[in-house]
C-alpha positions, 0 to 999 in steps of 0.5 A, spaced: 526 474 491 521 479 494 517 475 499 522 473 503 522 477 510 530 476 512 536 478 506 543 477 504 548 482 503 549 479 496 541 479 494 540 487 499 545 489 493 541 486 487 534 489 489 539 496 490 543 496 484 549 498 489 555 493 489 555 487 495 561 492 497 557 499 498 551 495 502 557 492 506 560 499 508 552 501 509 551 495 514 558 496 518 557 503 518 551 503 521 547 508 515 543 501 513 541 496 520 540 489 520 543 483 524 549 478 525 548 470 524 551 468 531 558 466 531 559 467 524 561 474 520 554 473 516 550 480 515 543 479 514 537 485 512 530 485 515 525 487 509 523 493 513 529 495 515 532 494 507 526 498 505 527 504 510 534 505 507 532 505 501 527 509 502 532 514 506 537 514 500 531 515 494 533 508 492 526 506 487 523 500 492 519 498 487 524 491 487 522 490 494 515 492 494 512 488 487 511 482 492 506 486 496 498 489 492 499 496 494 493 500 498 492 507 497 487 509 504 483 515 503 479 516 508 478 524 513 477 519 519 483 518 522 480 514 528 478 509 521 484 510 517 488 507 523 484 501 523 483 500 515 490 500 515 491 495 522 487 490 519 491 491 512 498 490 516 495 484 519 493 480 513 502 481 511 500 482 503 499 489 503 504 494 501 500 501 504 499 508 504 494 513 507 491 520 504 487 525 508 484 529 502 482 529 495 488 533 494 493 528 498 490 522 494 490 524 487 498 525 489 499 520 492 495 515 485 500 518 481 506 516 485 505 511 489 500 507 484 496 502 487 493 496 485 487 498 489 483 505 492 480 504 498 475 511 497 471 515 502 465 519 498 465 525 503 472 528 503 473 535 506 475 538 499 473 534 493 467 528 493 469 521 491 465 521 484 471 526 483 477 522 485 473 515 480 473 520 474 479 523 475 483 516 476 479 513 471 480 519 466 488 516 465 489 510 462 496 508 466 492 507 471 486 502 468 488 497 473 486 500 479 480 498 483 476 502 487 472 501 493 468 507 495 465 507 503 460 511 506 456 512 511 450 517 508 448 515 502 443 514 498 442 508 493 442 511 487 449 515 489 452 509 489 450 507 482 453 514 480 459 513 483 460 506 479 458 509 472 464 514 475 468 508 476 467 505 482 469 497 482 465 496 490 462 500 494 461 499 501 456 501 507 460 503 514 460 502 518 462 495 517 467 489 519 474 490 517 474 483 515 468 484 509 472 490 507 479 486 505 474 480 503 472 485 498 478 488 496 481 480 496 476 479 490 478 486 486 484 484 487 484 477 485 488 475 490 486 469 495 482 471 502 485 468 507 482 463 512 478 466 517 483 464 524 
């Protein structure tokens, strides 16, 4: 059910753990957006609108997200973050969050529990090695994969990042497709065929 893109009110109720009547009421009063099936009374709720409704109302979205791998992109280069996020969104199999400094990254890792962190080594407030060490010091995050990215780094530093807990390293600039491919390998999901 989690891979579906459109839900019935009954399915939405199960995901939100509320009664179907509650979902219908929210749909009818406009707090839950969706559409009616042409020529019928049936209500349908697209996945992204259900997700937004759940977020707005403090309903845990785990049930909806479980079909997607969660990726946290951490970099203070806003343009690069945008490029990476666009590439991952095009793939369609990921739930994404971003952070532009080490502090936010730490908060997001705890709250969002990503499957993969794409981590810039040179952040304004902390270096990537420290972020790796912090993630690795929490046994609850053993399964988190980390790809470090950097534009200026010597080979011996790459080894120290791996020692700190990074699973992979990519030198900037890189092709977004290569980054996604490496992420898929780490997450053990199939690479999408090249179009």
